[in-house]
Structures are given as C-alpha cells and as structure tokens.
Wavefront OBJ file of the C-alpha trace (Angstrom):
o trace
v 13.283 12.663 34.212
v 10.885 10.003 32.926
v 9.476 12.418 30.337
v 12.976 13.375 29.215
v 13.903 9.723 28.682
v 10.632 9.125 26.838
v 11.315 12.023 24.490
v 14.851 10.792 23.862
v 13.447 7.387 22.956
v 10.957 8.952 20.536
v 13.653 11.053 18.871
v 16.096 8.160 18.587
v 13.711 5.457 17.379
v 11.021 7.382 15.475
v 11.671 11.013 14.580
v 15.298 10.962 13.429
v 15.121 7.643 11.483
v 12.031 8.901 9.629
v 13.645 12.278 8.956
v 16.804 10.597 7.666
v 14.880 8.252 5.378
v 12.694 10.883 3.723
v 15.261 13.667 3.486
v 18.075 11.470 2.158
v 15.754 9.752 -0.292
v 14.413 13.062 -1.622
v 17.830 14.711 -1.859
v 19.952 11.858 -3.160
v 17.491 10.724 -5.844
v 17.618 14.280 -7.184
v 21.407 14.380 -7.257
v 21.840 16.601 -4.183
v 24.788 16.042 -1.853
v 24.982 16.797 1.893
v 26.830 20.034 1.155
v 23.925 21.096 -1.090
v 21.576 20.761 1.868
v 23.941 22.724 4.097
v 23.768 25.602 1.599
v 19.982 25.701 2.002
v 20.146 26.463 5.726
v 21.047 30.094 5.057
v 17.979 30.555 2.855
v 15.413 29.979 5.570
v 14.768 31.323 9.044
v 14.031 28.081 10.866
v 14.883 27.774 14.548
v 14.340 24.002 14.302
v 17.080 23.851 11.616
v 15.348 20.890 9.962
v 17.425 21.052 6.774
v 20.651 21.294 8.779
v 19.724 18.206 10.799
v 18.833 16.422 7.554
v 22.186 17.407 6.028
v 24.082 16.010 9.017
v 22.105 12.786 8.927
v 22.808 12.532 5.194
v 26.533 13.074 5.766
v 26.589 10.424 8.508
v 24.711 8.008 6.245
v 27.285 8.494 3.479
v 30.139 7.896 5.920
v 28.522 4.668 7.137
v 28.186 3.470 3.540
v 31.870 4.128 2.862
v 33.097 2.599 6.117
v 31.136 -0.600 5.490
v 31.836 -0.677 1.738
v 28.131 -0.572 0.958
v 26.264 0.971 -1.936
v 22.617 1.940 -2.290
v 20.447 2.223 -5.388
v 20.982 5.955 -5.948
v 24.723 5.493 -5.464
v 24.737 3.009 -8.356
v 23.146 5.629 -10.621
v 25.571 8.301 -9.415
v 28.487 5.936 -10.101
v 27.189 5.326 -13.642
v 26.909 9.069 -14.200
v 30.476 9.555 -12.975
v 31.652 6.970 -15.515
v 29.797 8.831 -18.275
v 31.589 12.062 -17.360
v 34.575 10.516 -19.119
v 34.240 11.455 -22.803
v 35.567 8.153 -24.113
v 33.333 6.030 -21.911
v 30.324 8.245 -22.652
v 30.739 8.018 -26.437
v 31.311 4.266 -26.278
v 28.019 3.681 -24.455
v 26.081 6.195 -26.537
v 27.266 4.482 -29.740
v 26.012 1.151 -28.383
v 22.564 2.507 -27.479
v 20.380 3.352 -30.475
v 17.422 4.545 -28.426
v 15.966 4.410 -24.928
v 12.351 3.383 -24.362
v 11.011 3.988 -20.852
v 7.661 2.805 -19.481
v 5.924 4.139 -16.346
v 7.986 7.308 -16.733
v 5.888 9.166 -14.153
v 7.571 7.052 -11.472
v 11.144 8.008 -12.418
v 13.326 10.194 -10.227
v 15.399 13.093 -11.605
v 18.556 11.030 -11.181
v 17.154 8.129 -13.218
v 15.971 10.512 -15.929
v 19.391 12.168 -16.103
v 21.082 8.802 -16.697
v 18.594 7.791 -19.402
v 18.996 11.137 -21.173
v 22.753 10.623 -21.208
v 22.425 7.228 -22.860
v 19.771 8.435 -25.317
v 21.889 11.320 -26.589
v 23.913 10.945 -29.767
v 27.654 11.125 -29.140
v 28.051 13.892 -31.754
v 25.699 16.246 -29.892
v 26.674 15.562 -26.280
v 29.293 17.739 -24.649
v 28.851 15.981 -21.304
v 27.063 18.912 -19.659
v 23.492 18.071 -18.646
v 22.911 20.645 -15.934
v 19.719 22.718 -16.309
v 20.576 25.315 -13.678
v 20.677 28.951 -14.791
v 19.872 28.388 -18.471
v 17.044 29.774 -20.553
v 13.995 27.760 -21.600
v 15.239 27.744 -25.199
v 18.625 26.403 -24.123
v 16.877 23.816 -21.965
v 14.697 22.564 -24.824
v 17.454 22.445 -27.439
v 19.140 19.223 -26.170
v 15.800 17.388 -26.315
v 15.958 17.622 -30.115
v 19.001 15.352 -30.100
v 17.574 12.667 -27.813
v 16.483 9.324 -29.210
v 14.286 8.891 -26.171
v 10.697 7.678 -25.960
v 8.990 7.977 -22.583
v 5.570 6.484 -21.918
v 3.716 7.369 -18.762
v 0.624 8.856 -17.196
v 1.221 11.579 -14.590
v -2.378 11.087 -13.498
v -1.392 7.636 -12.244
v 1.602 8.802 -10.210
v 0.800 7.106 -6.901
v 4.159 5.919 -5.581
v 5.605 9.011 -3.890
v 4.474 7.522 -0.571
v 7.165 4.879 -1.060
v 9.606 6.554 -3.479
v 10.858 10.101 -4.122
v 9.245 10.165 -7.583
v 7.374 13.427 -8.158
v 4.731 13.676 -10.924
v 5.734 17.291 -11.549
v 8.960 16.082 -13.196
v 7.233 14.038 -15.906
v 4.590 16.733 -16.358
v 7.356 19.234 -17.055
v 8.955 16.828 -19.532
v 5.603 16.516 -21.328
v 5.233 20.304 -21.468
v 8.745 20.634 -22.890
v 7.980 18.021 -25.557
v 4.713 19.776 -26.358
v 6.607 22.997 -27.105
v 8.774 21.021 -29.536
v 5.709 19.342 -31.097
v 7.012 16.008 -29.869
v 4.236 15.094 -27.464
v 1.783 12.349 -28.406
v -1.239 11.897 -26.175
v -3.423 8.815 -26.070
v -6.941 9.830 -25.123
v -8.701 6.548 -25.824
v -9.030 3.656 -23.401
v -10.463 0.259 -24.195
v -10.567 -1.218 -20.693
v -13.753 0.191 -19.165
v -17.353 0.704 -20.183
v -18.624 4.195 -21.034
v -20.142 4.911 -17.602
v -16.916 4.119 -15.735
v -14.915 6.322 -18.117
v -17.437 9.132 -17.616
v -17.204 8.792 -13.837
v -13.388 8.821 -13.881
v -13.292 11.865 -16.173
v -15.741 13.662 -13.907
v -13.702 12.931 -10.764
v -10.524 14.178 -12.442
v -12.086 17.479 -13.490
v -13.924 18.016 -10.205
v -10.836 17.452 -8.054
v -8.742 19.760 -10.231
v -11.357 22.516 -9.889
v -11.790 22.053 -6.155
v -9.636 23.748 -3.532
v -8.920 20.553 -1.648
v -5.303 20.371 -2.770
v -4.348 24.027 -2.335
v -1.574 25.033 -4.703
v -1.071 21.462 -5.948
v -2.798 20.383 -9.163
v -3.424 16.641 -8.761
v -4.113 15.817 -12.406
v -2.963 16.792 -15.858
v -6.026 17.923 -17.819
v -7.401 15.154 -19.977
v -10.674 13.716 -21.241
v -10.537 9.993 -21.967
v -12.805 8.533 -24.674
v -13.739 4.896 -25.234
v -12.037 2.913 -27.976
v -13.923 0.942 -30.603
v -14.640 -2.222 -28.625
v -15.049 -1.398 -24.941
v -16.812 -3.868 -22.613
v -20.536 -3.458 -22.112
v -21.766 -2.210 -18.746
v -23.286 -4.425 -16.082
v -26.076 -2.878 -14.008
v -25.486 0.565 -15.457
v -21.707 0.350 -14.960
v -21.626 2.413 -11.743
v -23.303 1.698 -8.401
v -22.966 3.895 -5.295
v -24.153 2.769 -1.865
v -24.457 4.341 1.561
v -24.788 1.389 3.986
v -25.668 1.684 7.648
v -22.288 0.379 8.845
v -19.293 -1.622 7.656
v -21.065 -4.936 8.288
v -24.004 -4.015 6.097
v -21.407 -2.910 3.543
v -20.086 -6.470 3.376
v -23.616 -7.911 3.231
v -24.530 -5.709 0.264
v -21.210 -6.366 -1.418
v -21.442 -10.124 -0.834
v -24.960 -10.352 -2.249
v -23.933 -8.391 -5.320
v -20.911 -10.648 -5.861
v -23.036 -13.794 -5.613
v -25.625 -12.428 -8.062
v -22.952 -11.367 -10.520
v -21.257 -14.729 -10.188
v -24.497 -16.480 -11.109
v -24.883 -14.223 -14.136
v -21.277 -14.560 -15.267
v -19.401 -17.506 -13.682
v -16.320 -16.743 -15.794
v -16.088 -13.123 -14.663
v -13.390 -11.947 -12.298
v -13.967 -9.907 -9.151
v -11.809 -7.711 -6.938
v -12.217 -5.646 -3.791
v -9.759 -2.758 -3.699
v -8.882 -1.325 -0.284
v -6.739 1.566 0.866
v -5.146 -0.302 3.782
v -4.130 -3.915 4.339
v -6.049 -3.872 7.630
v -9.263 -3.273 5.692
v -8.439 -6.257 3.485
v -7.823 -8.435 6.522
v -11.183 -7.374 7.980
v -12.979 -8.313 4.738
v -11.159 -11.636 4.517
v -11.908 -12.531 8.132
v -15.569 -11.552 7.828
v -16.239 -13.343 4.550
v -14.324 -16.419 5.800
v -16.334 -16.546 9.083
v -19.670 -14.848 8.283
v -21.508 -16.402 11.228
v -18.999 -14.998 13.701
v -19.699 -11.467 12.483
v -23.448 -11.856 12.005
v -23.242 -11.649 8.207
v -25.820 -13.642 6.265
v -23.517 -14.205 3.300
v -21.397 -17.300 2.651
v -19.242 -17.064 -0.441
v -17.823 -20.512 0.226
v -21.222 -22.136 -0.378
v -21.239 -20.504 -3.801
v -17.782 -21.960 -4.562
v -16.234 -18.488 -4.601
v -12.751 -18.598 -3.093
v -11.084 -15.602 -1.423
v -7.565 -14.564 -2.355
v -6.133 -11.915 -0.046
v -3.007 -10.630 -1.794
v -1.712 -8.924 1.351
v -1.604 -12.220 3.240
v 1.681 -13.057 1.540
v 3.087 -9.726 2.711
v 2.002 -10.508 6.273
v 3.776 -13.878 6.053
v 6.960 -12.184 4.857
v 7.066 -10.152 8.096
v 7.557 -13.292 10.178
v 11.400 -13.288 10.131
v 11.476 -9.600 11.143
v 8.999 -10.174 13.979
v 10.931 -13.152 15.312
v 14.224 -11.258 15.047
v 12.775 -8.345 17.048
v 11.699 -10.651 19.877
v 14.953 -12.612 19.813
v 16.953 -9.386 20.107
v 14.852 -8.388 23.111
v 15.345 -11.784 24.730
v 19.081 -11.446 24.206
v 19.308 -7.837 25.497
v 16.176 -7.037 27.521
v 17.667 -3.860 29.009
v 18.044 -2.185 25.635
v 15.294 0.484 25.261
v 15.323 0.100 21.460
v 14.966 -3.693 21.530
v 12.243 -3.509 24.185
v 10.290 -0.989 22.146
v 10.620 -3.076 18.960
v 9.381 -6.167 20.796
v 6.414 -4.277 22.259
v 5.511 -2.957 18.811
v 5.448 -6.506 17.394
v 3.265 -7.716 20.271
v 0.966 -4.711 19.834
v 0.660 -5.178 16.065
v -0.314 -8.786 16.670
v -3.018 -7.661 19.099
v -1.462 -9.445 22.070
v -1.033 -6.320 24.202
v -2.972 -3.031 24.334
v -1.903 -0.268 21.936
v -0.278 2.623 23.801
v 2.802 4.842 23.816
v 5.500 2.238 24.447
v 8.168 4.943 24.768
v 6.937 5.693 28.289
v 8.197 2.443 29.744
v 10.678 1.400 27.016
v 12.878 4.277 28.166
v 13.243 2.628 31.614
v 13.420 -1.142 30.887
v 14.489 -2.247 34.383
v 11.734 -0.278 36.093
v 9.177 -1.631 33.602
v 10.200 -5.298 33.730
v 11.047 -5.564 37.435
v 9.458 -2.639 39.302
v 10.518 -2.056 42.886
v 8.259 -1.091 45.801
v 9.066 2.628 45.360
v 8.487 2.702 41.609
v 5.276 4.224 40.149
v 2.158 2.061 40.086
v 1.693 0.109 36.845
v -1.766 0.089 35.295
v -3.397 -3.126 34.131
v -2.486 -2.332 30.498
v 1.168 -1.890 31.429
v 1.201 -5.052 33.566
v -0.155 -7.064 30.654
v 2.746 -5.864 28.516
v 5.217 -6.570 31.313
v 3.980 -10.102 31.988
v 4.202 -11.125 28.350
v 7.734 -9.747 28.118
v 8.707 -11.651 31.253
v 7.378 -14.873 29.766
v 9.627 -14.360 26.751
v 12.641 -13.821 28.988
v 11.805 -16.898 31.070
v 11.822 -19.012 27.903
v 15.512 -18.267 27.329
v 16.446 -19.891 30.631
v 14.034 -22.828 30.335
v 14.308 -23.804 26.635
v 17.195 -24.764 24.356
v 18.092 -21.931 21.976
v 17.014 -23.905 18.911
v 13.435 -24.046 20.268
v 13.069 -20.310 20.821
v 11.851 -19.543 17.300
v 9.045 -22.086 17.570
v 8.161 -20.810 21.050
v 7.969 -17.216 19.784
v 5.735 -18.318 16.899
v 3.322 -19.903 19.372
v 3.483 -16.840 21.630
v 2.523 -14.632 18.681
v -0.441 -16.953 18.029
v 0.463 -17.581 14.415
v -2.038 -19.442 12.263
v -1.259 -22.754 10.583
v 0.600 -21.367 7.554
v 2.442 -18.838 9.755
v 3.587 -21.634 12.082
v 4.808 -23.626 9.089
v 6.741 -20.574 7.899
v 8.285 -20.160 11.364
v 9.293 -23.834 11.376
v 10.872 -23.394 7.951
v 12.771 -20.378 9.288
v 13.929 -22.318 12.367
v 15.191 -25.139 10.145
v 17.084 -22.665 7.979
v 18.701 -21.030 11.019
v 19.607 -24.420 12.514
v 21.414 -25.462 9.329
v 23.381 -22.234 9.129
v 24.389 -22.323 12.819
v 25.160 -26.040 12.971
v 28.812 -25.455 13.963
v 28.052 -22.601 16.359
v 24.546 -22.473 17.778
v 25.095 -19.508 20.097
v 22.578 -16.691 20.459
v 24.926 -14.330 18.597
v 25.139 -16.719 15.647
v 21.362 -17.141 15.533
v 20.860 -13.371 15.589
v 23.437 -12.861 12.828
v 21.670 -15.364 10.559
v 18.245 -13.872 11.270
v 19.542 -10.341 10.639
v 21.018 -11.418 7.313
v 17.742 -13.048 6.244
v 15.697 -9.991 7.199
v 17.997 -7.403 5.622
v 19.149 -9.094 2.450
v 16.351 -11.243 1.053
v 12.655 -11.997 0.887
v 11.961 -15.126 2.903
v 9.414 -17.239 1.043
v 6.501 -18.208 3.324
v 4.774 -21.563 3.411
v 1.315 -21.213 1.876
v -1.703 -22.924 3.435
v -3.012 -23.709 -0.049
v -0.883 -26.407 -1.648
v -1.332 -24.786 -5.056
v -0.567 -21.280 -3.845
v 3.191 -21.762 -3.842
v 3.066 -22.877 -7.469
v 0.966 -19.863 -8.366
v 3.348 -17.456 -6.644
v 6.531 -18.725 -8.260
v 7.016 -15.534 -10.223
v 5.380 -12.192 -10.891
v 3.632 -13.362 -14.057
v 1.895 -16.220 -12.269
v 1.024 -13.949 -9.360
v -0.519 -11.514 -11.854
v -2.593 -14.354 -13.323
v -3.697 -15.621 -9.942
v -5.162 -12.274 -8.909
v -7.456 -12.382 -11.960
v -8.698 -15.971 -11.824
v -12.441 -16.610 -12.216
v -14.535 -18.047 -9.369
v -12.383 -16.027 -7.007
v -12.716 -12.789 -5.070
v -9.366 -11.010 -5.021
v -8.754 -8.600 -2.144
v -5.933 -6.233 -2.956
v -4.752 -2.736 -2.072
v -5.282 0.113 -4.515
v -1.522 0.513 -4.895
v -0.963 -3.126 -5.862
v -3.939 -3.061 -8.228
v -2.192 -0.641 -10.568
v -1.646 -2.314 -13.945
v -4.392 -4.900 -13.310
v -8.087 -4.935 -14.144
v -11.214 -6.948 -13.368
v -14.739 -7.205 -14.728
v -16.237 -6.159 -11.401
v -14.417 -3.884 -8.968
v -15.673 -3.046 -5.467
v -14.430 0.016 -3.548
v -15.820 -0.104 0.007
v -14.964 2.109 2.980
v -14.460 5.316 0.963
v -14.399 7.711 3.891
v -12.910 11.175 4.182
v -10.515 10.117 6.948
v -9.082 7.450 4.618
v -9.272 9.152 1.202
v -7.902 11.739 1.096
v -7.161 11.487 4.830
v -4.668 13.947 6.256
v -1.183 14.140 7.633
v -1.310 13.828 11.373
v 1.113 14.088 14.230
v 1.235 11.079 16.527
v 0.686 11.889 20.225
v 4.114 10.647 21.255
v 5.896 13.187 18.999
v 3.585 16.154 19.589
v 6.081 17.699 22.023
v 8.006 18.882 18.922
v 5.013 20.767 17.577
v 1.990 20.165 15.378
v 3.983 19.019 12.368
v 6.142 16.132 11.162
v 9.835 16.983 10.720
v 10.315 14.384 7.954
v 7.461 15.790 5.854
v 8.645 19.356 6.481
v 12.171 18.488 5.287
v 10.807 16.748 2.224
v 8.647 19.756 1.294
v 11.550 22.181 1.800
v 13.941 20.101 -0.328
v 11.268 19.742 -3.007
v 10.767 23.509 -3.102
v 14.509 24.055 -3.558
v 14.585 21.568 -6.450
v 11.832 23.523 -8.199
v 13.661 26.810 -7.776
v 11.150 28.130 -5.239
v 11.799 30.005 -2.025
v 12.180 27.628 0.885
v 8.964 27.628 2.933
v 8.995 28.018 6.697
v 7.882 25.098 8.850
v 4.162 25.901 8.930
v 4.032 26.539 5.167
v 6.048 23.404 4.417
v 3.736 21.331 6.620
v 0.690 22.714 4.821
v 2.313 21.995 1.452
v 3.075 18.430 2.527
v -0.620 17.991 3.328
v -1.598 19.228 -0.145
v 0.847 16.774 -1.737
v -0.655 13.865 0.189
v -4.215 14.884 -0.674
v -3.356 15.192 -4.369
v -1.785 11.738 -4.433
v -4.726 10.150 -2.607
v -7.105 11.451 -5.265
v -4.839 10.066 -7.993
v -4.895 6.742 -6.144
v -8.700 6.772 -6.149
v -8.663 7.544 -9.878
v -6.387 4.531 -10.480
v -8.703 2.313 -8.405
v -11.807 3.444 -10.325
v -10.212 2.740 -13.696
v -9.403 -0.888 -12.798
v -13.045 -1.810 -13.472
v -14.277 -3.058 -16.852
v -18.028 -3.644 -16.523
v -19.071 -2.537 -13.043
v -17.649 -0.123 -10.492
v -19.214 -0.526 -7.034
v -18.486 2.236 -4.497
v -19.645 2.771 -0.936
v -19.078 4.691 2.300
v -20.905 3.429 5.381
v -22.392 5.935 7.812
v -20.710 4.133 10.716
v -17.083 3.082 10.341
v -13.958 2.928 12.515
v -11.741 5.969 12.840
v -8.739 3.644 12.669
v -8.750 0.138 11.238
v -6.591 -1.039 14.110
v -9.929 -1.184 15.950
v -12.590 -2.107 13.364
v -15.249 -2.657 16.047
v -15.028 0.920 17.320
v -17.657 2.388 14.987
v -18.233 6.134 14.714
v -20.034 8.417 12.307
v -17.704 9.082 9.394
v -17.996 11.486 6.483
v -17.761 10.017 2.992
v -14.868 10.783 0.666
v -15.646 14.215 -0.894
v -15.881 12.596 -4.321
v -18.877 10.391 -3.453
v -21.535 13.110 -2.876
v -20.657 14.855 -6.138
v -20.667 11.533 -8.004
v -24.148 10.832 -6.625
v -25.312 14.249 -7.811
v -23.748 13.823 -11.266
v -24.949 10.235 -11.734
v -28.190 10.038 -9.678
v -29.300 6.822 -11.384
v -26.222 5.085 -9.920
v -27.205 5.658 -6.283
v -28.779 2.606 -4.656
l 1 2 3 4 5 6 7 8 9 10 11 12 13 14 15 16 17 18 19 20 21 22 23 24 25 26 27 28 29 30 31 32 33 34 35 36 37 38 39 40 41 42 43 44 45 46 47 48 49 50 51 52 53 54 55 56 57 58 59 60 61 62 63 64 65 66 67 68 69 70 71 72 73 74 75 76 77 78 79 80 81 82 83 84 85 86 87 88 89 90 91 92 93 94 95 96 97 98 99 100 101 102 103 104 105 106 107 108 109 110 111 112 113 114 115 116 117 118 119 120 121 122 123 124 125 126 127 128 129 130 131 132 133 134 135 136 137 138 139 140 141 142 143 144 145 146 147 148 149 150 151 152 153 154 155 156 157 158 159 160 161 162 163 164 165 166 167 168 169 170 171 172 173 174 175 176 177 178 179 180 181 182 183 184 185 186 187 188 189 190 191 192 193 194 195 196 197 198 199 200 201 202 203 204 205 206 207 208 209 210 211 212 213 214 215 216 217 218 219 220 221 222 223 224 225 226 227 228 229 230 231 232 233 234 235 236 237 238 239 240 241 242 243 244 245 246 247 248 249 250 251 252 253 254 255 256 257 258 259 260 261 262 263 264 265 266 267 268 269 270 271 272 273 274 275 276 277 278 279 280 281 282 283 284 285 286 287 288 289 290 291 292 293 294 295 296 297 298 299 300 301 302 303 304 305 306 307 308 309 310 311 312 313 314 315 316 317 318 319 320 321 322 323 324 325 326 327 328 329 330 331 332 333 334 335 336 337 338 339 340 341 342 343 344 345 346 347 348 349 350 351 352 353 354 355 356 357 358 359 360 361 362 363 364 365 366 367 368 369 370 371 372 373 374 375 376 377 378 379 380 381 382 383 384 385 386 387 388 389 390 391 392 393 394 395 396 397 398 399 400 401 402 403 404 405 406 407 408 409 410 411 412 413 414 415 416 417 418 419 420 421 422 423 424 425 426 427 428 429 430 431 432 433 434 435 436 437 438 439 440 441 442 443 444 445 446 447 448 449 450 451 452 453 454 455 456 457 458 459 460 461 462 463 464 465 466 467 468 469 470 471 472 473 474 475 476 477 478 479 480 481 482 483 484 485 486 487 488 489 490 491 492 493 494 495 496 497 498 499 500 501 502 503 504 505 506 507 508 509 510 511 512 513 514 515 516 517 518 519 520 521 522 523 524 525 526 527 528 529 530 531 532 533 534 535 536 537 538 539 540 541 542 543 544 545 546 547 548 549 550 551 552 553 554 555 556 557 558 559 560 561 562 563 564 565 566 567 568 569 570 571 572 573 574 575 576 577 578 579 580 581 582 583 584 585 586 587 588 589 590 591 592 593 594 595 596 597 598 599 600 601 602 603 604 605 606 607 608 609 610 611 612 613 614 615
C-alpha cells in the first residue's frame, strides 16, 4: 500500500506535469491541436499510450484556459493567425508591413514562423493558404519568392530547445529552401576571436559532425569560419587545455592564470562559463573563501571582484520557496504541499536528499508516527523534526512574522534576508484589511505566478546596474571583474579571456537519465518519449516506438550539448582556457564527493589536434 501511494505521488507531482509541459509545448507551438494528437495514436503500437495521455492532458489544459479566461503565448499567435484568415484583415495588415526582419531565427517555432510569413507576404500573392502538407517541393518553394522576409540566424547556435520547443531543423530547412532559390547569403567571417580560437571551434564542429555520438542527428550545419580583417591578437597561444588533479586544483590553476592576465592587461574582461548554476556557486564560494577550501589564491587581494550572474536568479526564487513552506504550514496533510516543502528544504541543504515521495504520500504517518508505524531512519527524522518546527511556528507566532521566520529557517544570507523582509512588507501592505492565512497565500501566489520579484542586492551599486537588460549586459563585461555565468546566458556576449572548467563527459554531453523514483515505469522518460514522437510526426516520419523515441531523445540532447559547447568556446576573444579534472563530483549537488570522471569527448581530440595548447 505504501508503494502504491508513493507511485501515485510520483505520477501526480512529477511524471504527468512534466509530460503535459513538454508535449503541449511541442504540439501547440507547431500548430497541432489535441485532436491532431489523438489521430497519432492509431499510427503506433504503444501499450503505454503516451501520445493518447498527452492528448488528454492537452485537452484538459485547453479547457482550464477557457474556463478561467486565460491565454498563453502560443494562443496569442493562434489568435493572430485566425484574424489573418479573414481576407480583409489579412490584406490590411500586409499592406501596412513592407518587410519583416527577424533576428535569432534559429530559435523560432513553426507557429511563429507561420505568422511572420503571413505578414511578410504581399497581399496580391497571398490566397490565405499557408499549409505545406501534401504539396510538392516546387509548390512549397514558390511562395517564398513573394515574401519580403529577411531571417538572420545561426542553426549552429540553437541551444534553447531545453527551455523552448524551437528545433534547429526548421531553420536549417528554411536555409536549404532559400539556397535552392539562390536567396541564401552566408557569412563565413567572424571578427570576435583570434585565429587559434576560430580554428579550435571549426575543428570541434567538424569532428562532432563526423563522429557517431549523436546517432541520426546532425548537430551542426557544415561551415568553416574565417577571421575578418582585424581580429584580436592571441594571448598565450589563444588556446590552453589543462588536466588538473581535482576540481580544487582546477580553481588554483584558473585563479593564478586570471591574476597573471590581470597584471598584464588590467582593462581586460574575464569570464568563467559553467554548464550548471551549482558549478558557478561552487566557484563563487571557493574564490570568496579560499582559506576555507585550502586554495592558495585570493582574487580579492588583487582587487578582482566576483560577479556571479546566477545569484540574482537564486534571489528570485525566494518568493516561491516561502510560498511552498507557507502552503505546507497551512495544509500540512496535503501530500503535494509536504513534498514541495521538503524539496525546498532539500535544495537549501537543510535536510538529506532522498526520495521524498516515500513519506510525502503518508503525511500523518510521517509527521506524527504512532507506535505501530514503521521505524523512521535518522535521515527521515531530521526531515520530520524540521517540518514540525515549521508547524509549531504557526501556533506560536503572529501570521505576519511567518515569512521572516521561514527566511531564518532556510538560513538565508544577508541579501536574501533583506529580500524576504521586502517581500513580507509587500504582503503586509496588500493584506492590511484582511491578514488571514488565505489572504497571505493569495498575495504570495500572485507574486510568484505573475511577476518577477526584484531582490535586494548586497552591493549597493548592484541594483543600479541591474535596472535593465542593457545595464546588466554591461555589468557582466566590466573590467577588474571575474564574471561567472552559465553557457546559456553567455550567448550574445564575449570576453577577452574565457575559462571553461569542469568539462566532463557526464556534464557535456551528459545523457538523459531516469530518476530512481520514476524507474517503476521503465528505463525511459515519458515526457521525452512524447516529445520525440510528436517531433517525428511533424517531420513526416513514422512514429517511433518507445525505445526508439527514447534513443532519439538522447541523440537530440547530445547534439544540443555540443552546440552549447561551441557557443561557449566562441565567446572568447584572446584566450580560451579549457579543463577537465581527473577527480570531480558525479553530481554538483555534492561537490565534495569526488570520483574519477572522463573528460568531455572533445578535449582529447583537441589536445591531439593542438598539442602545443596542452599544459
């Protein structure tokens, strides 16, 4: 019975929400409706009926939107397309739009592209029919001749499908269509990086494409970038590859190199690009407290400040964390609220990481076990005691003090505590006439779901620097500063000296894995399977079975990870510093748990191709 309840909790709070998110996102952004997914179920022999489940979730989602009079982003595009189905409205808008210019086109979804094509078409040549299904290649290319549409993009920098349904294959196909019409212009010169960095990036692109690491997926469009007329000169050869003993020696080597480069070029800018925010936090903590970690490097003594871009993102999670704990305090017998609270406490490192579904499915037995209930281990008791303390606070403190109490319980740092106080003040003002728990939860829910709550920065000047995106862009590139930023957020930016530590195979390219708590369903992820099956249908392919779809999903992830590495490498102007320590953590949730790790497959071949770069 306990296992059954645990599995129900996993399905309700993890599997089905993830399946709904990925399947609906993939289908709706491509213009598919729930009934289109239902039609797919007859095309595949799948006893799990993943697409059918996805279709039902999609239908339920649409009904919830209508009942609550809500609209999502894709629905706005669909509504615009419905307006343009009217001939008069379509011609009016087309006559007002001379041309459409689109940047970062590799990140557009099919639905977005369809809308832009509509607007870019001349009213004389548009009959309102833009469907490509069942037509010849010649018929498909013909409408492109009438588009006043310029798209700029690089499919080799398509790195956002982790967060969006954008698929680089769509823009690649558009480029191939334009090439057949002699309307494709390629830019094969780049002025950002020195010659050695360009050579290294070109080599990685070709090597990955020729490898078998991505199966049937081709990660990159073939290209060979050349330097422009005035590229930066290289520092130290332009490329340096290291193989440190462990992650701590990695930071020692990196810190020494930063200090030496800073002495040579005080006006240069520096960045460390990481794959995960947890890696960035580890670097920030270590460089900020070198003595604590046994590192003989002190950037502060060299007047080099550290700017961790992800710290702002961590601050912005404060309202959501406090809401999760407040909901648990209000309804402690809810399995979903208990699990959410435990996850927050676990993410903050206050309780041991474990499968919280086991005891979240039986809240009463977990919180107040009786003499006949199963024995609770020390790890479980630690979770239970902290939860009890939270519940005790509700009876011993006024409601308006609960937010501050939770902030202290979560052991927030100074700026986090200030942000929590700011949040408490905001909630108090909005619940002045009715300070009940329900009112407080309503205000918190509205803040979390509808806006980005601005944190209080520890640095007095930080708030001024973060006022808008342009200033934030400038701040990440300031001299006398080491910027720590994820590879995803680094896209569009560049620095004189770029450091890429922790390049291990389990991180890049990594692999899709099934979490232990959901393994009872099988060795695959239903959300990724549904996404791969829907993607295959959009490309006119036969729908793969579960095992094939899961394998294809793995190839897609691997291909995108290599594109992400390519983007990270090409952020550097004068020096690209890369390393993979022999000893590193398997998961960055536990950075002290060091194990032997293989380097990213790209590093050994880079060392062989550029032997003078190995240190």
